[in-house]
C-alpha distance (Angstrom), angle and dihedral (degrees) to the residues before:
residue distance angle dihedral
X1 . . .
X2 3.76 . .
X3 3.74 121.6 .
X4 3.85 92.8 -149.6
X5 3.75 143.7 45.2
X6 3.76 125.1 -145.4
X7 3.73 110.5 -153.5
X8 3.78 109.9 -142.4
X9 3.86 99.5 152.1
X10 3.82 109.7 47.7
X11 3.75 117.0 -170.3
X12 3.88 110.0 -102.9
X13 3.79 106.0 -143.4
X14 3.77 111.9 -140.1
X15 3.77 111.6 -116.8
X16 3.78 135.8 176.8
X17 3.90 96.8 -158.5
X18 3.77 101.2 67.1
X19 3.74 95.0 -104.3
X20 3.72 118.8 136.4
X21 3.85 116.7 -138.8
X22 3.84 118.4 179.8
X23 3.83 108.8 -178.2
X24 3.84 105.6 -153.6
X25 3.97 96.4 176.0
X26 3.78 126.6 11.6
X27 3.68 147.5 71.6
X28 3.83 97.9 -37.7
X29 3.77 97.8 42.7
X30 3.80 111.6 29.1
X31 3.90 99.8 10.2
X32 3.97 86.2 -117.6
X33 3.71 106.6 153.3
X34 3.79 92.3 179.4
X35 3.90 100.4 68.3
X36 3.72 138.4 3.1
X37 3.82 125.8 -158.3
X38 3.77 120.2 -167.0
X39 3.75 137.6 175.0
X40 3.82 113.1 -143.9
X41 3.64 141.6 -176.6
X42 3.87 115.9 -164.3
X43 3.86 113.2 -160.8
X44 3.84 120.8 -130.7
X45 3.79 112.3 -78.1
X46 3.78 94.5 17.7
X47 3.78 123.3 146.1
X48 3.83 136.4 168.9
X49 3.83 127.1 -152.2
X50 3.65 121.0 -91.9
X51 3.82 113.7 -85.5
X52 3.74 140.2 -178.2
X53 3.82 105.7 -152.7
X54 3.83 127.7 -162.0
X55 3.82 89.5 -133.4
X56 3.81 140.7 69.2
X57 3.79 113.1 -108.5
X58 3.90 127.5 -158.6
X59 3.66 121.0 -168.5
X60 3.76 125.8 -169.1
X61 3.85 117.7 -169.5
X62 3.84 116.3 -135.2
X63 3.82 99.0 174.2
X64 3.80 137.7 -9.6
X65 3.83 123.6 15.7
X66 3.82 133.1 -74.7
X67 3.83 129.0 -159.2
X68 3.69 125.1 -141.6
X69 3.78 125.7 -171.3
X70 3.78 103.3 -159.7
X71 3.75 111.0 -169.7
X72 3.88 95.9 -47.6
X73 3.87 98.8 -24.7
X74 3.83 125.7 100.4
X75 3.91 111.1 -144.5
X76 3.81 120.7 178.4
X77 3.73 119.8 -163.2
X78 3.91 126.8 -161.7
X79 3.78 133.0 -160.0
X80 3.85 111.4 -57.2
X81 3.73 94.1 25.2
X82 3.85 127.5 110.3
X83 3.78 138.8 -169.6
X84 3.84 139.5 -168.8
X85 3.80 117.2 -147.1
X86 3.85 113.9 -164.7
X87 3.58 121.2 -128.1
X88 3.72 120.8 -95.3
X89 3.82 89.9 31.2
X90 3.80 118.0 130.7
X91 3.81 108.6 -120.9
X92 3.79 143.0 163.4
X93 3.87 121.7 -154.2
X94 3.87 118.2 -158.6
X95 3.79 144.7 148.7
X96 3.81 105.6 -142.1
X97 3.75 91.7 163.9
X98 3.89 129.2 96.5
X99 3.76 100.4 -107.6
X100 3.77 131.6 61.1
X101 3.85 117.8 -97.2
X102 3.83 118.6 -138.8
X103 3.78 118.4 -164.2
X104 3.73 148.6 148.9
X105 3.71 120.3 -114.5
X106 3.82 123.0 -161.5
X107 3.86 119.9 -173.9
X108 3.82 123.9 -167.8
X109 3.06 113.7 -137.5
X110 3.82 91.7 23.8
X111 3.77 121.7 -84.6
X112 3.86 111.3 -84.5
X113 3.73 125.7 -175.3
X114 3.74 89.4 -146.2
X115 3.75 92.5 56.5
X116 3.83 102.4 41.3
X117 3.87 92.5 81.6
X118 3.70 98.0 -156.5
X119 3.78 116.7 -165.7
X120 3.84 120.7 -120.6
């Protein structure tokens, strides 16, 4: 039995906002509820609703910039920077800039649509 798993076929999450989400490890791909690791590309002028997830989320920016509104504070990360946002924190993720933002997102426990609590 192998002691490793090489992910060659990430689950591409269907979206309607132009954002690419490729889950490499997590609930959708490897049925791992402890952690999810996803490669993402947010198009220019993209934004999600505010949310208050029941998981910690780590983000590492590969290229471009990404804006976070954390509670009432605006934070902008650039390539080579990372952030950890604690679970049960109200946050909005967006890319209000003119270029795509490529990044890696890691959630512990794994991302779960039923635990993200997006606002309408």
